[in-house]
C-alpha positions in Angstrom: 34.5 11.9 12.3 31.3 11.1 13.0 29.2 12.9 10.0 26.0 13.0 12.7 27.4 15.7 15.1 28.2 17.8 12.3 26.3 20.9 12.3 25.8 20.8 8.3 24.4 17.6 8.7 21.9 18.3 12.1 21.0 21.7 10.2 19.7 19.4 6.9 18.6 17.0 9.3 16.4 19.7 11.1 15.2 21.6 7.9 14.1 18.1 5.7 11.4 17.0 9.0 10.0 20.6 8.7 9.8 19.8 5.4 8.0 16.6 5.9 6.0 18.3 8.4 4.7 20.7 6.1 3.4 18.8 3.5 2.5 16.6 6.2 0.0 19.5 7.6 -1.1 20.8 4.0 -2.5 17.4 3.4 -4.6 17.7 6.4 -5.9 21.2 5.5 -6.7 19.6 2.2 -8.2 16.7 3.9 -10.8 19.0 5.7 -11.6 22.1 3.2 -12.1 18.0 0.9 -15.2 16.8 3.7 -16.0 20.4 4.4 -17.2 21.0 1.0 -18.7 17.7 1.1 -20.4 18.1 4.0 -22.3 21.6 2.4 -23.3 19.6 -0.7 -24.9 17.0 1.2 -26.5 19.6 2.9 -27.9 21.5 -0.3 -28.7 18.2 -2.1 -30.4 17.1 1.0 -32.3 20.7 0.8 -33.5 20.1 -2.7 -34.8 16.6 -2.4 -36.5 17.0 0.2 -37.8 20.3 -1.2 -38.7 17.8 -4.0 -40.8 15.6 -2.1 -42.7 18.6 -0.8 -43.7 19.9 -4.5 -44.6 16.1 -5.9 -46.5 15.9 -2.4 -48.6 19.0 -3.4 -49.5 18.7 -7.1 -49.5 15.2 -7.5 -50.6 13.6 -3.8 -53.0 15.9 -2.2 -55.0 16.2 -6.3 -55.3 12.3 -6.4 -56.6 11.6 -3.4 -58.9 14.6 -3.9 -60.3 13.5 -6.5 -60.6 9.8 -5.4 -62.4 10.6 -1.8 
């Protein structure tokens, strides 16, 4: 009797493939979630950096340029 023709073997191989597919899907979803979180942090830090540069321009550059005119 060939083991590959056994219905229990076929059922177990299908179950194992489904388990591996689920693990792969979870890895993919976790990767996408991590990437989205990194993008949110990047945008947040970009906004903070630009606002800091504007603050420096207003508080430092404009007074010094007016002082030396």
